[in-house]
C-alpha positions in Angstrom: 7.5 -3.1 -15.3 9.6 -3.8 -12.2 8.6 -2.5 -8.9 10.4 -2.8 -5.5 10.3 -1.2 -2.3 12.8 1.7 -1.7 14.1 0.5 1.5 17.6 0.4 0.6 17.5 -3.5 1.1 15.1 -4.7 -1.6 16.9 -5.5 -4.9 15.7 -5.5 -8.5 17.6 -7.8 -10.9 18.4 -6.6 -14.2 19.6 -9.2 -16.9 21.2 -7.9 -20.3 21.4 -10.7 -22.8 24.1 -10.3 -25.6 23.8 -12.0 -28.9 25.7 -11.7 -32.3 24.2 -10.9 -35.5 23.0 -14.6 -35.9 21.4 -14.6 -32.5 24.2 -16.9 -31.0 24.6 -16.0 -27.3 27.9 -14.3 -26.7 29.8 -15.1 -23.3 32.7 -13.0 -21.8 31.2 -9.8 -23.5 31.5 -6.6 -21.3 28.1 -4.9 -20.4 28.0 -1.4 -18.9 25.0 -0.5 -17.0 24.2 2.9 -15.9 21.2 4.7 -14.0 19.7 7.9 -14.6 20.5 8.8 -11.0 23.3 8.0 -8.5 20.3 7.4 -5.9 20.0 3.8 -7.5 22.9 1.8 -6.3 24.0 -0.9 -9.0 25.9 -4.0 -8.2 28.3 -4.6 -9.7 28.9 -0.9 -10.4 29.7 -0.3 -13.9 30.8 -3.3 -15.9 29.9 -7.2 -15.9 30.8 -9.9 -18.1 28.1 -12.1 -19.7 27.9 -15.7 -18.6 27.4 -19.0 -20.5 23.9 -17.8 -21.1 25.2 -14.6 -22.8 23.7 -12.7 -19.8 25.2 -10.0 -17.7 23.4 -9.9 -14.3 23.2 -6.7 -12.2 20.9 -5.6 -9.1 19.7 -2.3 -8.1 18.5 -0.9 -4.7 17.7 2.4 -3.3 16.1 4.4 -0.5 14.7 7.0 -3.0 11.3 6.2 -4.5 11.3 7.0 -8.2 11.4 5.5 -11.7 14.9 5.0 -12.8 16.0 4.7 -16.4 18.8 2.0 -16.9 21.0 2.2 -20.0 23.1 -1.0 -21.0 25.9 -0.7 -23.3 27.7 -3.5 -25.1 30.6 -2.8 -27.5 30.6 -5.6 -30.3 33.8 -7.1 -31.7 33.6 -4.9 -34.8 33.6 -1.9 -32.4 30.0 -0.9 -32.8 28.0 0.0 -29.6 24.7 -1.4 -29.0 22.4 0.3 -26.4 19.3 -0.6 -24.7 17.2 1.2 -22.0 14.6 -0.1 -19.5 12.8 1.4 -16.6 13.0 0.3 -13.0 10.3 1.7 -10.4 11.1 1.8 -6.6 7.9 2.7 -4.6 7.7 4.2 -1.0 7.8 1.2 1.8 4.2 2.1 3.1 3.9 -0.7 5.5 6.9 0.9 7.4 5.5 4.5 7.0 5.3 6.9 10.0 2.6 9.3 11.0 3.9 12.4 12.8 2.2 15.7 14.0 4.0 18.9 15.0 3.8 20.9 17.2 3.1 18.2 19.8 1.8 21.0 22.1 0.7 24.6 21.9 0.8 26.4 25.4 -1.1 29.3 25.0 -3.5 30.0 22.1 -5.6 33.1 22.6 -8.9 32.1 22.7 -10.2 35.3 20.5 -11.9 33.3 17.6 -9.1 34.9 15.2 -5.8 33.8 16.5 -4.8 30.5 14.9 -2.3 27.7 15.6 -1.1 25.7 12.7 -0.6 21.9 12.8 1.5 19.9 10.3 0.9 16.0 9.9 3.2 13.9 7.8 3.2 10.4 6.5 6.6 9.4 5.4 8.6 6.1 4.9 12.2 7.4 5.4 12.5 10.3 3.1 9.8 9.1 0.8 6.1 10.8 1.0 3.3 8.0 1.4 0.0 8.2 0.0 -2.9 7.8 2.3 -6.0 9.3 4.1 -6.1 11.0 7.3 -8.9 11.8 9.6 -8.9 13.6 13.0 -10.9 13.2 16.4 -11.2 16.3 18.3 -11.6 16.3 22.0 -12.9 19.9 23.4 -13.3 21.2 26.7 -16.6 20.5 28.4 -19.6 22.6 27.2 -17.7 23.5 24.1 -19.6 22.8 20.7 -18.2 22.7 17.2 -19.6 26.0 16.7 -17.2 27.6 19.2 -14.0 26.6 17.2 -12.7 26.4 13.7 -10.6 23.5 12.4 -9.9 24.1 8.9 -10.0 23.4 5.9 -11.5 20.0 6.8 -11.4 17.1 9.5 -10.5 14.6 6.8 -8.2 14.7 3.8 -5.5 12.8 1.5 -1.9 13.3 2.0 -0.2 15.1 -0.9 3.5 14.9 -0.8 3.3 13.2 2.4 1.9 16.5 4.1 -1.3 18.0 5.6 -1.5 21.1 7.4 -4.5 22.3 9.5 -5.3 25.6 11.4 -7.3 25.9 14.6 -9.0 28.8 16.2 -11.4 28.9 19.1 -13.4 31.5 21.1 -13.6 29.1 24.2 -10.6 28.6 26.4 -9.6 25.0 27.6 -7.5 22.1 26.6 -8.3 20.7 23.1 -6.7 17.3 22.1 -6.5 16.5 18.4 -5.8 12.7 17.5 -4.8 12.2 13.9 -5.2 8.8 12.4 -4.1 7.7 8.9 -4.5 4.8 6.5 -2.1 4.2 3.7 -3.2 3.4 0.3 -1.5 0.2 0.6 -3.9 -0.6 3.5 -1.7 -0.2 6.5 -3.2 1.6 9.6 -0.9 4.0 11.3 -0.4 4.4 15.1 -2.5 7.7 15.9 -0.5 10.8 17.0 -1.7 13.6 19.2 -1.5 17.4 19.2 -2.6 19.2 22.6 -3.6 22.9 22.3 -4.2 24.9 25.5 -6.4 27.9 24.6 -6.3 30.8 27.1 -8.8 33.4 27.5 -8.3 36.8 25.6 -7.7 39.8 27.7 -9.9 42.9 27.3 -8.9 46.5 26.8 -8.7 47.3 30.4 -6.5 44.2 31.2 -9.3 42.1 33.0 -10.1 38.7 31.6 -13.4 38.3 29.7 -16.0 36.0 31.3 -16.2 32.8 29.3 
């Protein structure tokens, strides 16, 4: 079927051919085209007349990735209405996808090994989720090993609905930097994004700081 990018500019063209009972092409017939959602903007909106080739020509564009159903209706001279449907698919514009992470910074995560910070990473093209894979590079303070912190559930994943959520906890204070990378399924590499977490020593019962 037809596929186009949902960037609001790329158009799909729909041609509706009208013939009589003997397969003669009919010009100047009114054809009405409707879409299953208003998100698909049709031009002309509503009705077009068939040309010399018996064709009514419409275009459609949208910013919302989806599969739309188009219904063409023609009223014949005898008053009968004939209807035809077709599908039109618009996909996310993954070459213009944007990778983002929030929050950009967490200032004081308690380094008690239990308290967690949550990071959300998104891969979107406009309002449309983009499919792709994510991986992260973690820069930990000097002397800290992977045994000292938890980054869950995994360092690599695939975007579902354009979003991935991760939690982090650590038992060692210091500054941790997370660099998120992504590659869209269409093969486009995204500009990496960073999250910085400053972990602070947990206070003991008597108000003194624990020795690291």
